[in-house]
C-alpha positions in Angstrom: 154.7 50.6 121.4 151.7 53.1 122.9 148.6 52.4 120.6 144.6 53.6 120.2 141.7 51.4 118.9 139.0 53.3 118.4 135.7 51.8 118.9 131.4 51.8 118.6 130.5 53.7 121.6 129.2 51.5 124.4 131.7 48.7 123.5 135.0 50.1 124.8 135.0 47.9 128.1 134.5 44.5 125.3 137.6 46.0 123.0 139.9 46.4 126.2 139.0 43.0 127.1 139.8 41.9 123.8 142.6 43.9 123.5 144.0 42.5 126.8 143.0 39.1 125.5 145.8 39.6 122.3 148.3 40.7 125.1 147.4 44.5 125.7 149.0 45.6 128.6 148.3 49.2 130.6 145.0 49.7 128.9 142.9 52.5 129.8 139.1 53.0 128.4 138.0 56.2 127.0 134.4 57.4 124.8 134.9 55.4 121.8 138.3 54.2 122.1 141.2 52.2 124.1 144.7 53.3 124.7 147.4 50.4 125.4 151.0 49.6 125.1 151.8 46.4 123.1 154.9 44.8 121.0 154.7 44.1 117.2 153.4 41.1 117.6 150.7 41.9 119.6 149.8 44.8 117.0 149.7 42.4 114.4 147.4 39.7 116.6 145.0 43.0 117.0 144.7 43.8 113.6 144.0 40.0 112.4 141.1 39.3 115.3 139.8 42.6 116.1 136.8 42.2 116.6 135.3 44.8 117.9 138.3 48.0 117.0 137.6 49.8 114.0 141.0 51.5 113.6 144.5 51.1 115.3 146.7 54.4 115.6 150.5 54.2 116.6 151.7 57.0 118.5 155.1 58.1 117.5 155.4 61.0 119.6 154.2 63.7 121.9 155.2 67.2 122.3 154.2 69.8 123.9 151.9 72.5 121.6 149.8 75.7 122.4 149.9 77.8 119.6 150.8 77.0 115.0 154.6 77.7 115.3 155.0 74.5 118.1 153.0 72.4 116.4 155.2 73.7 112.9 158.2 72.5 114.5 156.9 69.5 116.7 155.6 67.7 113.7 158.7 68.6 111.8 161.0 67.3 115.0 158.6 64.2 116.1 159.3 61.4 113.5 161.7 60.9 110.7 159.8 62.4 108.0 161.9 62.1 105.3 163.2 58.4 105.9 159.5 57.3 106.5 157.4 59.3 103.7 159.4 59.0 100.5 158.5 62.1 97.8 156.7 59.3 95.2 154.1 58.2 98.5 151.4 60.6 99.2 149.7 61.2 102.4 146.7 62.8 104.7 146.3 64.4 108.0 143.2 63.8 110.1 142.9 65.9 113.7 140.8 65.5 116.7 141.0 68.0 119.6 142.0 71.1 120.0 143.6 74.1 122.2 143.2 77.6 123.2 144.7 78.8 119.9 144.2 75.4 117.6 140.2 75.4 117.6 139.8 74.1 113.9 140.7 71.1 112.6 141.2 71.9 109.1 143.6 74.5 110.0 145.5 72.1 112.2 145.7 69.8 109.6 147.0 72.4 107.0 150.0 73.0 109.6 150.9 69.3 109.6 151.2 69.1 106.1 153.2 72.4 105.6 155.2 71.0 107.9 156.1 67.8 106.6 155.8 69.4 102.8 158.3 72.2 103.8 160.6 70.0 105.9 161.1 67.5 102.5 161.5 70.3 100.0 163.9 71.7 102.1 165.4 68.6 102.6 164.9 66.6 99.2 164.1 69.4 96.8 160.3 67.9 96.1 157.3 66.9 98.5 154.5 64.3 98.9 151.4 64.6 97.5 147.7 64.6 99.6 145.7 62.2 99.1 142.4 62.3 100.7 140.8 58.8 99.4 143.7 56.6 98.7 146.9 57.9 100.5 150.3 55.4 101.4 150.3 57.2 105.4 147.5 58.6 107.2 148.9 60.8 109.8 146.4 61.4 113.1 147.1 64.4 115.4 145.3 64.2 118.7 145.5 68.1 120.5 144.8 68.0 124.6 145.3 71.1 126.5 148.4 72.1 125.3 150.2 68.6 124.0 150.0 67.1 120.7 149.7 63.1 120.3 151.3 62.5 116.7 149.9 58.7 115.5 149.8 56.8 112.2 146.6 55.0 111.2 148.2 51.1 110.2 144.9 50.7 107.9 143.1 53.2 105.2 139.8 51.8 105.6 138.1 50.8 109.1 139.2 47.1 110.0 135.1 46.6 109.8 135.4 46.8 105.7 138.0 44.0 105.3 137.0 42.9 101.7 136.1 39.0 102.4 132.9 39.9 100.5 133.1 40.8 97.2 129.9 42.6 96.7 128.9 44.5 99.6 125.2 45.6 100.2 123.9 48.3 102.8 124.0 46.4 106.1 121.4 47.3 109.1 124.5 47.0 111.9 128.8 47.4 110.6 130.6 44.0 111.5 132.3 45.5 114.2 128.8 46.5 115.7 127.1 43.4 115.5 129.7 41.3 117.0 129.7 43.5 120.3 126.3 42.8 120.5 126.6 39.4 120.1 129.5 39.8 123.2 126.7 41.5 125.1 125.1 38.7 125.3 127.5 36.0 126.2 125.9 33.3 123.2 128.6 30.8 122.4 127.2 30.2 119.0 125.3 26.8 120.2 121.4 25.8 120.6 120.8 26.9 117.2 
């Protein structure tokens, strides 16, 4: 599967090494993210052990996208929404990037939502609700030039909020940023 992992800016190389250490292949480094290929076992392992990544996005489709009509049709045919998104489950759409005719992320997100909801209504006679705070499924669309990359976000919360502490106060650094800074120093936890 094709996956993108987001990271704090400046820690992309550390994230790439972490992905490689856990079995990721064909790794490419970008600003605040790393793309790679992996199998399902590696995908789960990274979720459990990654100390740098904020989120993982599993790519489900790429399609040509130059305007709102090609976006609408591309989203409907990109994924088996009827099978994987029951109408009793909520979702939300997040968009990054833009192209010549799709410049506003909110408008683009509405087009993605409409494509999915219209398909559900046509095939199932009802539709899913939209939930920003606690969706069952988070759909991510990234636009570049005339291509759309449709992904599913694998976790609702950022991985630096794994919930291992019942009460959390404001911290000066997010845990993944702190872990990355410690890795940069190459400190191994000895000589305390």
